[in-house]
C-alpha positions in Angstrom: -25.0 -8.9 -16.3 -22.8 -8.5 -13.2 -20.2 -11.1 -12.3 -21.2 -11.9 -8.7 -18.3 -14.2 -8.0 -15.3 -13.0 -10.0 -12.2 -15.2 -10.3 -10.2 -12.9 -12.4 -10.0 -9.1 -12.5 -11.1 -7.3 -15.6 -8.1 -5.0 -15.9 -4.7 -4.9 -14.2 -4.0 -1.9 -11.9 -0.6 -0.8 -10.5 -1.8 2.7 -9.6 -2.5 4.1 -6.2 -5.9 5.6 -7.1 -8.0 3.4 -9.5 -5.8 4.3 -12.5 -5.2 8.0 -11.7 -2.1 8.1 -9.6 1.1 6.1 -9.4 2.8 4.6 -6.4 3.6 7.0 -3.5 7.1 7.3 -1.9 7.0 6.9 1.9 9.5 8.7 4.1 7.7 10.0 7.1 7.0 7.7 10.0 4.6 7.5 12.9 4.4 4.7 15.4 0.6 4.5 15.4 -1.6 1.5 14.9 -4.9 3.0 13.8 -4.1 4.4 10.4 -5.2 8.0 11.3 -1.8 9.7 11.0 -1.4 12.2 8.2 1.7 10.4 7.0 -0.3 7.3 6.0 -0.1 7.1 2.2 -2.9 6.0 0.0 -1.6 3.1 -2.1 -4.7 1.6 -3.6 -8.4 2.5 -4.3 -10.9 -0.1 -5.6 -12.9 1.1 -8.6 -16.6 1.1 -9.1 -16.7 -2.7 -9.4 -14.4 -3.4 -6.5 -10.8 -4.7 -6.8 -8.4 -7.5 -6.1 -5.1 -6.8 -4.5 -2.5 -9.5 -5.0 0.4 -7.9 -3.2 2.1 -4.7 -2.3 5.7 -4.2 -3.6 8.0 -2.2 -1.4 11.1 -0.9 -3.2 13.9 1.0 -1.4 15.0 4.0 -3.4 18.3 4.7 -1.5 19.8 4.6 1.9 17.3 4.0 4.8 17.3 2.8 8.3 15.3 -0.3 9.2 11.6 0.3 9.8 8.2 -1.4 9.7 5.4 -0.7 7.1 1.9 -1.0 8.6 -1.0 -1.8 6.2 -4.5 -0.6 6.8 -7.8 -1.3 5.0 -10.1 1.7 4.8 -13.8 1.7 4.1 -13.6 4.6 1.6 -14.2 7.4 4.2 -11.6 9.6 5.8 -8.7 7.7 7.2 -8.5 10.4 9.9 -11.2 8.5 11.8 -9.9 5.3 13.4 -13.3 3.5 13.0 -12.9 3.7 9.2 -9.6 1.8 9.2 -8.7 -1.8 10.0 -5.0 -2.7 10.8 -4.5 -5.5 8.3 -0.8 -6.4 8.7 2.8 -5.2 8.7 6.1 -6.0 7.1 9.7 -5.4 8.4 11.7 -3.3 5.9 15.5 -3.7 6.3 18.1 -1.0 6.4 19.3 -0.3 2.9 22.3 1.3 1.3 22.4 3.0 -2.1 25.2 1.7 -4.3 26.0 2.0 -8.0 27.1 -1.6 -8.2 24.3 -3.3 -6.3 20.5 -3.2 -6.4 18.5 -2.0 -3.5 16.1 -4.5 -1.9 12.5 -4.9 -2.7 10.0 -6.7 -0.4 6.5 -8.1 -1.2 3.6 -8.2 1.2 1.1 -10.7 0.0 -2.6 -9.8 0.4 -4.7 -11.8 -2.1 -7.9 -10.2 -1.1 -10.9 -8.7 -2.9 -12.2 -5.4 -1.6 -15.5 -3.6 -2.3 -15.9 -0.6 -4.5 -14.3 2.6 -3.1 -12.3 0.7 -0.3 -8.7 1.8 0.0 -5.4 0.6 1.3 -3.1 3.0 3.3 0.4 2.3 4.4 2.3 4.0 7.2 6.0 3.6 8.1 6.8 3.2 11.8 9.9 5.4 11.7 11.0 8.2 9.4 13.6 7.1 6.8 16.0 9.1 4.6 15.5 8.1 1.0 12.2 6.4 1.2 10.3 3.3 0.0 8.0 3.3 -3.1 4.9 1.2 -2.6 3.3 -0.3 -5.7 0.1 -2.3 -5.6 -0.1 -5.3 -7.9 -3.8 -5.5 -8.3 -6.8 -5.6 -10.6 -10.1 -3.8 -11.0 -13.4 -5.8 -11.6 
C-alpha cells in the first residue's frame, strides 16, 4: 500500500543522483536565470517514490571569489530546455581563503520541499571561482 501523504522519508539520501553519485564540485559560472547553461550541476534526483529535500549544503574547498548559487527545479527532462526548469532561489556565497589553521565556510540553503519521482535539482554559480564549492543535498527518498 502506497503512502499517499508521507511525513518522513523512507531512506536518507546525500547523493546527487538517487544514491548513485556523490556531491558535485562547482567552479564554472554563468550569469543566467533559466537553468539551461551546461555549467548547471545536477545535485539531486528524486527516486521512484519521490523525494524530500531538506537543504543544500555548500562547502568551500579553497580560495574563491564571492559568487551567487542559483537553484533550479527540473521536471526530469533535459535541463537544456528552459521550460523544463523553474528558478527556485539563490544564495550568496562569500569570498573564501584556504588556510591550514582555519576552516572554510559552509552555507545551507533551506528547501524543505517534496518533489515527484524523477524531478531534479540543478545548481549554477553566477561567476567562475578558483577552488570551487561542493554541493551536498540533505534529503530523503520515499
